N, C-alpha and C positions, 0 to 999 in steps of 0.2 A: 348675193346682199338679201339681208332678211329687212323689213319694214315693217314698223309699227304706224299702223295708221291711226290716230285718236279725234273722232268730232262727238258731235251731240246734237241734241236738237231733234227734228223732224225730217222728215224725207229729203226735203230739199239742202238741208245738211250733211247729210247722210250718204244719199247718194251717190254724188261724184267720188266721193272716197271709196266707196265701194267700187267705183269705176276705175283707180289706180290703181287699187287692188288687183282688179282683174289683167290690167295692162302691166303691171308689174311680172304676174304669173306668167302670163304671155311671154314676157322678154325673158321668160326664163330663173326669174326670181321668186324668193316667198313674202308674202304679205298675212299679217295679220292686222282684222279689221277691229277696234274697240269700240265699240256706241251701243247706244241705249240696248238692253236685252230685247225690247218689241221688232228690232229690226235680224234678229237671226233669222227668220226665215228666209228672208231675201239675200242674206250672204248665204245660206245654205243653196238658194235655187241658182248662184254663180259658183258654187264652190269653192268660196273662201273663206279660208281658218277666221272664224269671230271668237271674240272676246268679249261678254257681255258686262256693258256699264248700269250701274243705276240709273232709272229712269230720270233722276234728279228734278230738274226744273220743268220737265216736259208732263208731271203730276198738275202742274197748276193752267195745262192748256184749258180746262173747262171751266175754270173760274169764273165768276160772273164780274168780278173786279176788273181782270185780264182783259175779259172781253170785252167790256166796257173801253178800258185805255187803250186796246188796239184798235177797236173801232173808231177812237178819236185821236189816234196817231199820240197817244200821248202829249196834245196839245193843250193851251190855257193852264192855269193855275191846278186845276184838278190833275189834268193830266201829270203834272209834275208831281204833284202828291202821290199819286197812285203809282208812279213811277220809283219813288222812295220807298214805298211800303211794300213794291215788288221786288226789289232788292233785298229786304230786308227776311222777307218770305224764302226769298232765292239762296242765301246764303247757305244755311244747314242743307238744303237739298245738295246743292254744288258740292259739299263736304263731302256729301256720301260719293258723288262722282270722282271726286281725285280720290278717295280711299279705292276704290276699285280700279284708276288709272295706277297708281303705283302696286299694285298687288299684281296685275296684267304685264306693267312695265318691267318686274323684278323675273318675271317667268317667261316672258317673250325673246329672249336671245336673240335683241333685235342689234341690227348694225347701223339703224337712222332710224328717226323717231321723226313723223309728219303731224304735224296736228293742226287745228282749226283755233281760231284767234280766243274763240269762247271758252277753250279749255287750256290752258295754262302748260302744256304737259313737255315746257321745254325742262322744267325741273328735274322730269321723272327722266329724259335724255341724261343731265348734267349726274344723276346718280349712276347710270349704263356707261356713262364715259362714251356718248357717240351723238354726231350730230343732232342737232334740233332744225326742222326746218317748218317753216309757217305757211301754211297754205290758205289763202283766202280768196272766199269764193264770191265778193264782190270789190270793187276799189273804194278807198277810205282808211285803208289802215298803215298806208305810206303813205307819210307826207310830202308833200309838196307845193312848190311855190306858185306851179302853176294852173292850177286851179283850186276850188275850194274842196273841203271832204262832201263827198257826196253823200252820206248816210245823214249827213245834218241838215235839216231845212231851215235854209237861211235865205236872206233878200240877197241879192246881186251885191258883192262888196269889191270893194278897189284891190287890186291884184296884191298890195301889200301885206293883205289880211288875210289871203290864202293859207300861207300855212297856221295861223294859228286857230283856224277853225278845225286841225286837227286834236286839239287838244279836249274838245269834246269826247271823241271816242278813247281815248285814252284814261280820261275823270273817268267813263262809265267802267272801265279795267280794272280802276283801280280800287272802286268801291268794293270790289270782292278781295281786295291785297288782305286784310286780315285773317278770312279764311284761307288765301295760299299759302301765307307765310306760316299759320300754324302747322299746314299741313307739310309745305316744305322741311322744317325743323323736327316735328314731334312726328310724323310718318315716315318720310323720307330719312332722317336724319343728315341733314345737310346745314351747314351754318346760315345764318339768316343773310340774306340777300335776295335781288333783285333776279338772279340766275342768268345763265349763260345767253350771249346773245345769237341770234340765227343765222347757220350757216348759208342759210337761202331762205328768199323768199318766193313762192310759187301764187303767182296770181293767175287764177284758174277762171279766168274768163277771157274774150275776144277784144283785142285792140280795134278791131272791122268797126266796133261798134260802143265802144267807150274809151276817152280819153287814156292815154300814160305819158310819162312824162320821159323824154329822151335823156334825161340828166340823171335818173335815177341810174344807182352804181349795180355793176355786172349781178352783184348778191341777188338782184329782184329780178324776177323772170316772168313773163306774161304767156301764159301756153297755148290761148285758147282754151275754150268749157271744155271739161271732162265729158265724156259722153258712155252710160251706161250700156253695153249690149244687151238687147233684149234675152231673157232668161229663154233658153228651149223649153221650157217646160210650159211657158204661158201660153194659153192662144183661147181669142174671144170666145164668150157665151153664144149658145143659137141664136139668141133674141136680140141680141146685141149684132151679131151678122146680118139678122132680117132686116132689122132698123135700117142699118147702112144702105141695105140691097133693095128698100122699098122706093128710096126716091134720091134726089139729087145730094150733094155730100151735105152736109149737116153741119152748123158753128158749133164748138166746144162751148162750153161755161165751166168754170168752177171756178173757187177760192183756196182751194189748199187747205193748209192748216190757220188759214185766217178764219174764225169764226165771230163774229157779231154777237151781240145780246140778243138779237131776233132773226133768230134762221128761217123762220116761216116767213117771216116779211121780205128778208132778201129774194126767197124763192119765188115768192108773189111775182115780185118786181123781174125776176129773170124770166117767168114763163110769159107776162104780161108782153115785156118787150120782145119776146120771142116771136108772137103773136103780132105785133105792133110792126117788127119788123119782116114778117111775111117769110120766115124759114125754119127750117129744122133745126133742130138742137139735140145735143146728148148735153147732159148737165150732169157733174159729178160732183157728189155730197161731199165728199174730200171725210177732213176732221171733224165735219159739221158745220160748216160756215154757211150752209144754207140747206133748206129742206125743200122739195120739190116732189110732183106724182108724176107719172109716167102718164102719156096720152098720145093723141093721134102722131105728131108731130115734134115728141120731147121724151126723150128716154132717159130716166135716171138710171146713173149707176153709182157706184160707190167709187170706183178708181178703176183705173187701167196702165199700160205701160203707155207714155206718151208719146213716144218714137214710133210706137205704131198706129195708136188712138188720131195723132194731131198729121198724121199721114192719109186718113181719111176724111179729112174736114176740111172745110173752106174757109175755117178763119180761127181765131183762139181768144177768147177771153178769159181771161186770168188777173191775177191779185198783184202780179207784180215779181213772184222771187225769182229769183238768180236761175234756178234751175227749171222751173216753169217755162220762164223767157228764154231762155238757151233750147229747150225740145222746139218754141215756137218757129226759134229763127233757123233751127236747123231744116225743121220741115219745110220750111218754103213757104209757109200760108199767113197773111196779114194777121194782124193782132190788135184787141181794144185792151187797154188796161188799165185796170182800177185798183189802183196800190193803199195800200192800210200804213204800213210803217217801214221805220230802217230804212233798207235800199232800196224799198221797194217803188217808191216817187223816183227814185234817179233811174231804174229799169226804164217806169213808166215814159220820161221825160227822153231818155236815149231810143226807143222803138220808135218816138216818133220824129227824133232828129233825123234818124236815117230814112224814113220815110217808109216803113210798115206800119205803120199805127197811128189813127186818129190822135187829137190830143187828149191826153190823159183823163180819165175820170174815176177823181176820187171817191174811194166806197162812200165816205161820209156824203157825199152830195149824189150818190146812186138814185136814180128816178126810172119810171119805166120810159119816157119820152127820150131823155139824154141815152139812155144804153139803146132805145131800139136805134136812134138815129147814128151811133157809133157803130153798129153793127150794120147798118145800112152802109154807112161810110167804106167798112172794113171790107163786106162782100161786093160791094159793087163797082170802086176804086179799080180801074185797069193799072193806073199807072202805079199804084200802092200793091199790087198784087202781083204785076211785075216786079218792081221793087223787090218785094220778099222773095221771089223765087230766084233772083239773081243774087242776092244776099247768102239766102241760104244754102247755093254753090259753093261760095265762097268760105261760109263757116264749116262746110261739112269738110274740105280738105285741111283742116289745122291740125285734127291729132293732136288736141292739147293732152290728155292723159298719155299720148305717147311721148310727146315732149318731157312731161316733167318725167317720165320714167328716166328718157336720157339725162336729165339734168340732176337727178338723185343716183344715177350711176356716176356720174361725173364726182358729185361731193364724194360717194362712197370711195371711187377709185383714188381720187386725191389723199385720202388716208394712209394709204397701202405704202 
């Protein structure tokens, strides 16, 4: 079997697909990862065949207006206006991405195409005449009456309205329908239409930490998180090793690709909170979401593999991205979650609900006393620490990427 895996976005969007590619190869299959050009080195480090896509919407990550919108969670009238403006600016950038997806698909020789919801590559699967598989990294893409859409910030609603909340997500995707339709007809040469239905939906997260609906059809499979093995070429630097060995296990703090308008202010809050909590800390600047300077008890890095780094720390304070949440769960350490947008508030609530994190601390309410208090709770609560260890042991046994490979094999074999 040869699989084409199509994704786009930042590390949290790409790394699970890279993990699936590695799992496919280990099972004796071929896989091509189609992702932004900037991830070529990551694919090479894991010996995964790579097809570059245009950076597309990633070009807006440093845009001041987008940073403001992310910081506010797209809330309020101004947030909605900014969201509409952002969609308009993303459309031509998505057209560039889709153009590359079409070119990659034509030369891929794929037997199955797996894609993220943000890239409607099911149309390319139709062109190839192969099954399209939707891979979701968070709940909210498969409607259910059992619970409201986790990606929509809503007050508690009557149960009969739950299914309607999923219309918000589908409406967001429809905002790009003009670009998608033009790609489908003009580039792919397909007749107008919505494209094929998906042969399978793979939910790449764990039912141990977020609800699933037992009434979902057999075509919806919740596999567990897709973890990427650490690249054999990666080793920590001398300074990082020295810091870790110089005292008790530190706290990790980082907000990934979430960049607010004032990275220095966020960095100052983090540094002051670390001092107030009386802990040592490793601060990851990531994609520029915070700015900080190293000191005796604070070590600043750009980034490091989460699977290695989180095994060295006593707690993880982060933005609530699905990938970071999954890595912290697997490490079996308590968390402090400071969500910004999208699925992050959901993961923040779930981490508290399963007992591995204090109450969520939204980034817009980030302050020294609140962050220091949350860190103190996460590092000092023995019940929370024990729960994190127990849950981590269970999470690590799921082998989500392996389960996904099994499902893809089933779909492929069914076509023979």
